[in-house]
Phi, psi and omega in degrees: 000151179253114180245130182230131171279143176224119179049044176084359179253127184230152179297148174235121182238122177298141181298341179258019173262161173245123171237119183299151182300337181255007175282152180235125178239127185233128173078217189277069176255133178236119180249114186277171180309133175076358177279163178220143176233119193265180189302130176078358179289147177233123175243107187248102180251058179278322181244003182222184171241139176239125177243120176258103188289165183310129175080355181276166182218138175247111190274176189311132173063021174271156179237131176237129181204168177210170179286175181304129175064015177277143169261108178276116187244107175269106190297167181303135177059026176271162181230127165253105189287188186300137171057041177261160168241118177246109180237022181269195182263318187199151169238133179283174179305133179060017174290150182227122177259114186292160183312136173069016180273160178231132175239122187261179190315132174061016174276156178225150177242122183290158180305138175069014179264157176238124173262120187297155178307137176078001181288158174235114178267112187286163184307135175077359181288139175245107175280124183292173178291145168066033181232164168262129175238140182210161173103177178224097008282152180295137176226148177293129182259314183187164171295151181258352179307129177081007180249171176296330177299323179296322177299316178301313182298319183284333188250341188298313182296321179296315178302312182291330176296317178294318179294321178298320178297320177297317179292319180303321182270336194240000181272128175226145179290145179243130177290135184231000000 
């Protein structure tokens, strides 16, 4: 992993978290126990603070950043899926941001909600708890309780926690 101090602020990674060898953490990034930051992800907390809560995961090639003096809070067991840009304020517990989605300044994703792949959550938007949001701009479509989307929200963080533990113990560099 690439860890960089910026203006006296340095990343803090819990010893039971997984940060991939090619992930980059800059400044005031805090990765809690059981959280994971995957290959190619960049968490840049040069002008903000980023907290990746227990059990949450930031997947491959995603970028997390925030505006000046913002605390970007990725809630417990939340997922920022592959190739996302999260520049919002917060994701609630078990929220899931689908592949290739973008969340812009001061937007929030409610607990247990799923933002569909490719969606764009515009500045200041608050996605409520327990819903599916989709589109560009993202709009609430329906509650997710009892749907396949709800299954993803409930199981994704657990799956990634188990996979992260396997990677933490089993990834080794290969000379090429």
